[in-house]
C-alpha positions as CSV (number, residue, x, y, z in Angstrom):
1,M,0.0,0.0,0.0
2,A,1.4,3.4,-1.0
3,V,2.6,5.8,1.7
4,E,2.0,9.5,1.5
5,G,5.1,11.6,1.0
6,N,6.3,14.3,3.4
7,E,4.8,17.1,1.2
8,S,1.4,15.5,1.0
9,Q,1.4,14.9,4.8
10,R,1.5,18.6,5.4
11,R,-1.6,19.1,3.3
12,P,-5.2,18.4,4.6
13,H,-6.0,14.9,3.4
14,V,-9.2,13.7,1.5
15,V,-9.8,10.0,0.7
16,L,-11.9,9.0,-2.4
17,L,-13.3,5.5,-3.1
18,S,-14.2,4.6,-6.7
19,S,-16.1,1.6,-8.0
20,P,-14.5,-0.4,-10.8
21,G,-14.8,0.6,-14.4
22,M,-13.3,3.5,-16.3
23,G,-16.6,5.3,-16.3
24,H,-16.5,5.4,-12.5
25,V,-12.8,6.0,-12.0
26,I,-12.4,8.8,-14.5
27,P,-14.6,11.4,-12.8
28,L,-13.2,10.7,-9.4
29,A,-9.7,10.9,-10.7
30,D,-10.5,14.3,-12.2
31,F,-12.0,15.3,-8.9
32,A,-8.8,14.2,-7.1
33,V,-6.7,16.4,-9.4
34,R,-9.0,19.4,-8.9
35,L,-8.9,19.0,-5.1
36,A,-5.1,18.9,-5.2
37,A,-4.5,21.6,-7.8
38,A,-7.1,24.2,-7.0
39,H,-7.7,23.6,-3.3
40,G,-4.4,22.4,-1.8
41,F,-5.4,18.9,-0.6
42,S,-3.5,15.7,-0.5
43,V,-5.7,13.1,-2.0
44,T,-5.7,9.3,-1.8
45,L,-7.8,7.6,-4.5
46,L,-8.8,4.0,-3.5
47,T,-9.7,1.6,-6.3
48,F,-10.4,-2.1,-6.5
49,S,-7.7,-4.5,-7.8
50,N,-10.4,-7.0,-8.8
51,F,-10.9,-5.3,-12.2
52,D,-7.5,-3.6,-13.0
53,S,-6.8,-3.1,-16.7
54,P,-4.1,-1.5,-18.7
55,A,-6.3,1.6,-19.4
56,H,-7.1,1.8,-15.7
57,A,-3.4,1.6,-14.8
58,A,-2.5,4.2,-17.4
59,L,-5.0,6.6,-16.0
60,L,-3.8,6.3,-12.4
61,A,-0.2,6.6,-13.5
62,S,-1.0,10.0,-15.1
63,L,-2.1,11.5,-11.8
64,P,0.2,14.1,-10.2
65,S,2.3,11.9,-7.8
66,D,3.2,14.8,-5.5
67,S,-0.4,15.3,-4.4
68,V,-2.6,12.4,-5.5
69,T,-1.8,8.8,-4.3
70,S,-3.6,5.9,-5.8
71,V,-4.1,2.8,-3.7
72,S,-5.4,-0.5,-5.0
73,L,-7.4,-2.3,-2.4
74,P,-6.7,-6.1,-1.9
75,S,-8.8,-8.4,-4.1
76,I,-12.3,-9.2,-2.8
77,S,-13.7,-12.6,-3.6
78,L,-16.8,-12.6,-5.8
79,S,-16.5,-16.3,-6.7
80,D,-19.9,-17.2,-5.2
81,L,-21.7,-14.9,-7.7
82,P,-23.2,-16.6,-10.8
83,P,-20.7,-16.0,-13.6
84,D,-23.5,-14.5,-15.8
85,S,-24.5,-12.0,-13.2
86,P,-25.0,-8.4,-14.5
87,V,-22.2,-5.9,-13.9
88,D,-24.4,-4.0,-11.4
89,V,-24.6,-7.1,-9.2
90,H,-20.8,-7.4,-9.1
91,L,-20.4,-3.7,-8.2
92,C,-23.0,-3.8,-5.4
93,A,-21.5,-7.0,-3.9
94,L,-18.0,-5.5,-4.1
95,L,-19.0,-2.4,-2.2
96,D,-20.9,-4.5,0.4
97,R,-17.8,-6.7,1.0
98,C,-15.1,-4.0,1.1
99,L,-15.6,-2.8,4.6
100,P,-12.7,-4.8,6.3
101,V,-10.2,-3.7,3.7
102,L,-11.5,-0.2,3.7
103,R,-11.0,0.0,7.5
104,D,-7.5,-1.4,7.1
105,A,-6.7,1.3,4.5
106,F,-7.9,4.1,6.8
107,L,-5.9,2.8,9.8
108,S,-2.7,2.8,7.6
109,F,-2.8,6.5,6.6
110,Q,-0.1,8.5,8.2
111,N,-2.0,11.7,7.5
112,P,-5.6,11.2,8.9
113,A,-8.4,12.0,6.6
114,A,-10.4,15.2,6.9
115,A,-13.1,13.9,4.7
116,F,-14.1,10.8,2.8
117,V,-15.9,10.7,-0.6
118,C,-17.3,7.5,-2.2
119,D,-19.0,7.2,-5.5
120,L,-22.7,6.4,-6.0
121,F,-22.4,2.7,-5.2
122,G,-20.6,3.3,-1.9
123,S,-23.3,4.5,0.5
124,N,-22.9,1.4,2.7
125,T,-19.4,2.6,3.6
126,L,-20.5,5.8,5.2
127,P,-21.4,4.3,8.7
128,L,-17.9,2.8,8.8
129,V,-16.1,6.1,8.1
130,R,-18.3,7.9,10.6
131,E,-17.4,5.4,13.2
132,L,-13.7,6.2,12.4
133,G,-14.5,9.9,13.0
134,V,-14.5,11.1,9.4
135,P,-17.4,12.8,7.6
136,G,-18.5,10.9,4.6
137,Y,-19.8,12.3,1.3
138,I,-21.1,10.8,-2.0
139,F,-19.7,11.9,-5.4
140,F,-22.6,11.3,-7.8
141,A,-21.2,11.1,-11.3
142,P,-24.4,10.9,-13.3
143,S,-27.0,13.7,-13.8
144,L,-29.2,15.5,-11.3
145,T,-32.2,13.8,-12.9
146,M,-30.7,10.4,-12.1
147,L,-30.0,11.5,-8.6
148,T,-33.6,12.6,-8.2
149,L,-34.8,9.2,-9.4
150,G,-32.4,7.5,-7.0
151,L,-33.5,9.5,-4.0
152,H,-37.2,8.8,-4.8
153,L,-36.6,5.1,-5.6
154,P,-37.2,3.7,-2.1
155,R,-40.6,5.5,-2.0
156,L,-41.5,4.5,-5.5
157,D,-40.6,0.9,-4.6
158,E,-43.2,1.0,-1.8
159,T,-46.0,2.7,-3.8
160,I,-45.7,1.0,-7.2
161,D,-46.6,-2.7,-7.2
162,V,-45.8,-3.5,-10.8
163,D,-42.5,-3.6,-12.8
164,F,-41.6,-0.1,-13.9
165,E,-41.3,-1.1,-17.5
166,D,-45.0,-2.1,-17.4
167,L,-46.2,1.3,-16.0
168,P,-49.0,2.7,-18.3
169,D,-48.1,6.3,-17.4
170,P,-44.8,8.1,-17.2
171,V,-42.9,8.5,-13.9
172,R,-43.1,12.2,-12.9
173,L,-40.5,13.4,-10.5
174,P,-40.1,17.0,-9.2
175,G,-38.5,19.2,-11.8
176,C,-37.7,16.4,-14.1
177,V,-38.7,15.5,-17.6
178,A,-41.4,12.8,-17.7
179,L,-39.8,9.4,-17.9
180,R,-41.5,6.3,-19.4
181,G,-40.9,3.2,-17.4
182,T,-39.0,1.7,-20.3
183,D,-36.5,4.7,-20.1
184,L,-35.4,3.9,-16.6
185,P,-32.0,2.3,-15.9
186,D,-31.7,-1.5,-16.6
187,P,-31.8,-2.6,-12.9
188,F,-35.0,-0.6,-12.3
189,L,-37.1,-2.1,-15.1
190,K,-38.1,-5.3,-13.3
191,K,-38.2,-5.7,-9.6
192,S,-36.9,-9.3,-10.1
193,H,-33.6,-7.9,-11.6
194,P,-30.8,-9.2,-9.3
195,A,-29.5,-5.7,-8.8
196,Y,-32.9,-4.0,-8.1
197,A,-33.0,-4.7,-4.4
198,P,-29.4,-3.8,-3.8
199,F,-30.0,-0.5,-5.6
200,V,-33.0,0.3,-3.4
201,R,-30.8,-0.5,-0.3
202,I,-28.0,1.7,-1.6
203,M,-30.2,4.7,-2.3
204,S,-32.0,4.3,1.1
205,K,-28.6,4.9,2.8
206,Y,-27.9,8.2,1.1
207,S,-29.3,9.9,4.1
208,D,-26.1,8.8,6.0
209,A,-24.1,11.2,3.8
210,A,-22.9,14.6,5.0
211,G,-23.6,15.9,1.5
212,I,-23.9,14.8,-2.1
213,L,-21.5,16.2,-4.7
214,V,-22.9,16.0,-8.3
215,N,-21.0,16.1,-11.5
216,S,-23.2,18.7,-13.2
217,F,-23.7,22.5,-13.2
218,E,-26.6,24.8,-12.6
219,E,-27.5,25.7,-16.3
220,M,-27.6,22.0,-17.3
221,E,-30.6,21.1,-15.3
222,P,-32.0,24.2,-13.7
223,E,-35.6,23.0,-13.0
224,V,-34.3,19.8,-11.4
225,L,-31.9,21.8,-9.2
226,K,-34.8,24.1,-8.1
227,A,-36.9,21.1,-7.1
228,I,-34.0,19.6,-5.2
229,R,-33.5,22.8,-3.3
230,E,-37.2,22.9,-2.4
231,E,-37.1,19.4,-1.1
232,E,-34.0,20.1,1.0
233,Q,-36.0,22.8,2.8
234,V,-38.9,20.5,3.8
235,E,-37.4,17.0,4.2
236,A,-35.6,16.4,7.4
237,G,-32.4,14.4,7.0
238,R,-32.0,15.1,3.2
239,P,-28.2,15.6,2.6
240,P,-27.4,18.9,0.9
241,V,-26.6,18.7,-2.8
242,H,-23.5,20.5,-4.1
243,L,-23.0,20.9,-7.9
244,V,-19.3,20.8,-8.5
245,G,-19.1,19.9,-12.2
246,P,-18.4,19.5,-15.0
247,M,-15.5,17.2,-14.1
248,V,-14.0,16.3,-17.4
249,R,-10.6,15.2,-18.6
250,S,-8.2,17.7,-20.1
251,G,-7.1,15.3,-22.8
252,S,-3.5,16.3,-22.2
253,D,-2.5,12.7,-21.3
254,E,-4.2,11.1,-24.3
255,T,-2.1,9.4,-27.0
256,D,-3.2,9.0,-30.6
257,E,-1.8,5.6,-31.7
258,S,-4.4,5.4,-34.5
259,G,-3.5,8.7,-36.1
260,C,-7.1,9.8,-36.1
261,L,-6.2,13.4,-35.0
262,E,-4.0,13.8,-38.0
263,W,-6.9,12.6,-40.2
264,L,-9.1,15.2,-38.5
265,D,-6.6,17.9,-39.3
266,R,-7.4,17.3,-43.0
267,Q,-11.2,17.6,-42.7
268,P,-13.2,20.8,-42.9
269,A,-14.5,22.5,-39.7
270,D,-17.6,20.9,-38.1
271,S,-17.8,18.3,-40.8
272,V,-17.0,15.0,-39.0
273,L,-19.4,12.9,-36.9
274,F,-17.6,11.2,-34.0
275,V,-19.1,7.7,-33.3
276,S,-18.2,6.0,-30.0
277,F,-20.1,4.1,-27.4
278,G,-18.0,4.5,-24.3
279,S,-15.5,2.3,-22.5
280,G,-18.1,-0.4,-21.9
281,G,-20.6,-0.3,-24.7
282,S,-21.0,-3.0,-27.3
283,L,-23.4,-3.1,-30.3
284,S,-25.2,-6.3,-31.3
285,T,-24.2,-7.9,-34.6
286,E,-27.4,-6.6,-36.2
287,Q,-27.0,-3.1,-34.8
288,M,-23.4,-3.0,-36.0
289,Q,-24.6,-3.7,-39.6
290,E,-27.4,-1.1,-39.4
291,M,-25.0,1.5,-37.9
292,A,-22.5,1.0,-40.7
293,L,-25.1,1.1,-43.5
294,G,-26.8,4.1,-41.9
295,L,-23.5,6.0,-41.7
296,E,-22.8,5.1,-45.3
297,A,-26.2,6.2,-46.5
298,S,-25.9,9.6,-44.7
299,G,-23.0,10.6,-47.0
300,Q,-21.4,12.4,-44.0
301,R,-17.8,12.2,-42.8
302,F,-17.4,10.1,-39.7
303,L,-14.8,8.8,-37.3
304,W,-16.0,5.6,-35.8
305,V,-14.5,3.8,-32.8
306,V,-15.3,0.2,-33.7
307,R,-15.4,-2.7,-31.1
308,R,-16.3,-6.3,-31.7
309,P,-20.1,-6.8,-31.5
310,S,-21.7,-8.8,-28.7
311,D,-25.1,-10.4,-28.9
312,K,-25.1,-11.2,-25.1
313,E,-24.5,-7.9,-23.3
314,K,-24.7,-4.3,-24.3
315,N,-22.0,-3.6,-21.8
316,A,-19.8,-6.5,-22.7
317,A,-16.6,-4.4,-22.8
318,F,-17.2,-2.8,-19.3
319,F,-14.3,-4.6,-17.7
320,T,-12.1,-5.1,-20.8
321,T,-9.8,-3.0,-22.9
322,G,-11.6,-3.8,-26.1
323,N,-10.0,-5.4,-29.1
324,K,-7.9,-4.3,-32.0
325,D,-8.7,-7.0,-34.6
326,D,-9.6,-6.4,-38.2
327,A,-12.9,-4.4,-38.4
328,S,-13.7,-6.0,-41.7
329,N,-14.5,-9.2,-39.8
330,Y,-17.8,-7.8,-38.5
331,L,-18.7,-4.9,-40.8
332,P,-20.8,-5.2,-44.0
333,E,-19.0,-6.6,-47.0
334,G,-17.4,-3.8,-49.0
335,F,-18.2,-1.1,-46.4
336,L,-14.6,-0.1,-45.7
337,E,-13.8,0.3,-49.4
338,R,-17.0,2.2,-50.2
339,T,-16.5,4.7,-47.3
340,K,-12.7,5.1,-47.4
341,D,-13.0,8.7,-48.7
342,L,-15.5,9.8,-46.0
343,G,-14.9,7.6,-43.0
344,R,-12.1,6.6,-40.6
345,M,-12.3,3.5,-38.5
346,V,-10.4,3.3,-35.2
347,P,-10.3,-0.1,-33.4
348,S,-11.3,-0.2,-29.7
349,W,-10.3,3.2,-28.5
350,A,-9.7,6.8,-29.6
351,P,-8.5,10.0,-27.7
352,Q,-12.1,11.1,-27.1
353,V,-11.5,14.4,-25.4
354,S,-9.0,15.5,-28.1
355,V,-11.4,14.4,-30.8
356,L,-14.3,16.3,-29.3
357,A,-12.1,19.4,-28.9
358,H,-11.0,19.2,-32.6
359,P,-12.4,21.9,-34.9
360,A,-13.3,19.3,-37.5
361,T,-15.7,17.5,-35.1
362,G,-19.3,18.7,-35.6
363,G,-21.3,16.0,-33.9
364,F,-21.1,13.0,-31.5
365,F,-23.1,9.8,-32.0
366,S,-23.0,8.6,-28.4
367,H,-24.3,6.1,-25.9
368,C,-25.1,9.1,-23.6
369,G,-23.0,8.1,-20.7
370,W,-22.7,11.1,-18.4
371,N,-18.9,11.4,-18.7
372,S,-19.1,11.5,-22.5
373,T,-22.1,13.9,-22.3
374,L,-20.2,16.4,-20.2
375,E,-17.1,16.1,-22.4
376,S,-19.3,16.8,-25.4
377,T,-21.0,19.7,-23.6
378,V,-17.7,21.3,-22.5
379,H,-16.6,21.3,-26.1
380,G,-19.9,22.5,-27.6
381,V,-20.6,19.4,-29.7
382,P,-24.3,18.4,-30.2
383,M,-25.2,14.7,-30.1
384,I,-27.2,11.8,-31.5
385,A,-28.3,9.5,-28.7
386,H,-27.9,5.7,-28.9
387,P,-28.2,4.6,-25.3
388,L,-27.1,1.0,-24.4
389,Y,-27.3,0.3,-20.7
390,A,-27.3,1.7,-17.1
391,E,-28.9,5.2,-17.0
392,Q,-28.2,6.0,-20.6
393,R,-31.8,5.9,-21.8
394,L,-32.8,8.3,-19.1
395,N,-29.9,10.6,-20.2
396,A,-31.1,10.4,-23.8
397,V,-34.6,11.6,-22.8
398,L,-33.1,14.4,-20.6
399,L,-30.7,15.6,-23.4
400,A,-33.3,15.5,-26.1
401,E,-36.4,16.8,-24.3
402,A,-35.0,19.1,-21.6
403,V,-31.4,20.1,-22.3
404,G,-31.9,20.4,-26.1
405,I,-28.6,19.2,-27.5
406,T,-29.5,15.8,-28.8
407,I,-31.4,14.0,-31.5
408,R,-32.8,10.6,-30.5
409,P,-33.5,8.2,-33.4
410,R,-36.4,5.8,-32.8
411,A,-35.7,2.1,-32.2
412,R,-37.9,-0.4,-33.8
413,E,-39.1,-1.5,-30.4
414,P,-38.2,-0.7,-26.7
415,Y,-34.5,-1.7,-26.2
416,G,-34.4,-2.8,-29.9
417,V,-32.4,-2.1,-33.0
418,V,-32.3,1.4,-34.6
419,G,-32.6,0.9,-38.3
420,R,-30.2,2.3,-41.0
421,E,-32.9,4.7,-42.3
422,E,-33.3,6.3,-38.9
423,I,-29.6,6.5,-38.4
424,A,-29.0,8.1,-41.8
425,A,-31.8,10.6,-41.3
426,A,-30.5,11.6,-37.8
427,V,-26.9,12.0,-39.1
428,K,-28.0,14.2,-42.0
429,E,-30.2,16.3,-39.7
430,L,-27.5,16.9,-37.1
431,M,-24.7,17.6,-39.6
432,Q,-26.6,19.6,-42.2
433,G,-30.2,20.3,-41.1
434,E,-31.9,23.2,-39.4
435,K,-32.5,21.2,-36.3
436,G,-28.8,20.4,-36.2
437,K,-28.0,24.1,-36.4
438,A,-30.3,24.8,-33.4
439,L,-28.7,22.0,-31.4
440,R,-25.2,23.3,-32.2
441,H,-26.2,26.8,-31.0
442,R,-27.6,25.4,-27.8
443,A,-24.5,23.2,-27.3
444,K,-22.3,26.4,-27.6
445,E,-24.5,28.1,-25.0
446,L,-23.9,25.3,-22.6
447,Q,-20.2,25.2,-23.4
448,E,-20.0,28.9,-22.2
449,A,-22.2,28.1,-19.2
450,A,-19.9,25.3,-18.2
451,A,-16.9,27.5,-18.4
452,R,-18.6,30.1,-16.2
453,A,-19.5,27.5,-13.6
454,L,-15.9,26.5,-13.2
455,A,-14.5,30.0,-13.2
456,Q,-12.5,30.8,-10.1
457,R,-14.1,33.1,-7.5
458,D,-17.4,33.7,-9.3
459,G,-18.2,30.3,-10.8
460,S,-21.1,28.5,-9.1
461,S,-19.5,25.1,-9.2
462,Y,-16.1,26.5,-8.1
463,K,-17.7,28.3,-5.1
464,A,-19.7,25.2,-4.1
465,L,-16.5,23.1,-4.0
466,Q,-14.6,25.9,-2.3
467,G,-17.1,26.0,0.5
468,L,-16.7,22.3,1.1
469,A,-12.9,22.6,0.9
470,N,-12.9,25.3,3.5
471,K,-15.0,23.1,5.8
472,W,-12.7,20.2,5.4
473,K,-9.6,22.4,6.0
474,E,-11.1,23.8,9.2
475,R,-11.7,20.3,10.4
476,A,-8.1,19.3,9.6
477,S,-6.8,22.4,11.4
478,R,-8.8,21.6,14.6
479,R,-7.5,18.0,14.5
480,V,-3.9,19.3,14.4
481,A,-4.6,21.9,17.1
482,N,-6.1,19.2,19.4
483,A,-3.3,16.7,18.7
């Protein structure tokens, strides 16, 4: 286990705990860097060795070693779980079983923690850290809308006696866009889902938090924020919500092994559609064919991060680093030759932040994971929604109907395939149509709003985090004074 250096021992110390998976580690790693660079903390980022990967290791190695220490917790056995259990089940079980190794980690720190922050799966760890005399917070990486759903989930579970996907009417939550039952996250669709009961339990324990930090900003979901503030006034025990986002990667540590940035350099401004479905997303064989033929039929330039299809799980790549085999093995015959003048295929991974920041990128065909959504927003890039798993369908509804930066093509049936005609029409509209122009204008407005939120001194998100930082520093100072 890593030992904090002399310089970091002189700084107030914050401990972060991330669930496995790049989508969970990335925002907490960004948060760690911000706490260290902008607020003067020493940060320990705890991760789980169960699901280490080369990409995970590279991300942690890029953190500033003088102020951020990464510690990989000892492996925790999950061998009793069915091998085909959903990812959510593994995550919930891992956080349930981590308390002994988490306690050992806290007792090993030479510089005691002034605060502890876990991610959305870790609410069961809060009583332990409170027992150790440390205030515990939750870092909620998804949207405010998803947080609202989660906070209301225990009550919804008690009052709704059918599966959510069978509800005849939309779910209406304070300040939120109306959500059909079929748009809720996968574990919420059926009460028989193996992760449903653990999620209800996790969300019921959010009241143990000293506060909830959300990776969003005021202008992104203003009506939801207003409703949350009103609920905080009338509900005893509701932890205060602090908007501290957008937390996004700078892209400075990204490499471009594929040469896609050089290819973008040769394309006109706003002319390329970036197509990528996150670190865990996998298309089915049929959807891969429809996606390819839809992109071809659109006649638009595209940069596509291609990963081997999976007909078993839409998140089949969640704990893997993808593949770099020949894309022609699973793309339509002749597709690569026919689109060689318009498209560029990248196997498995691309430097996403650098691609979204590139002047040639004019749109993002995305799974709507919240990390990717914020990265797109920060760079003013409008989106086409193709949600795959987790809360991505909810995000797609939010972004299309409330935020106004996204086109959502229609699937043939709930959770089903989106046909080539729908894909081609959405791509043409985003890249060349009037609606695309309106979405691009709105995306630029949010880009400016995100920059304002993060501005030092006056930014709403900066001030929210500064307030917490001051509280944590005061606590650290009192501890030193009383030592």
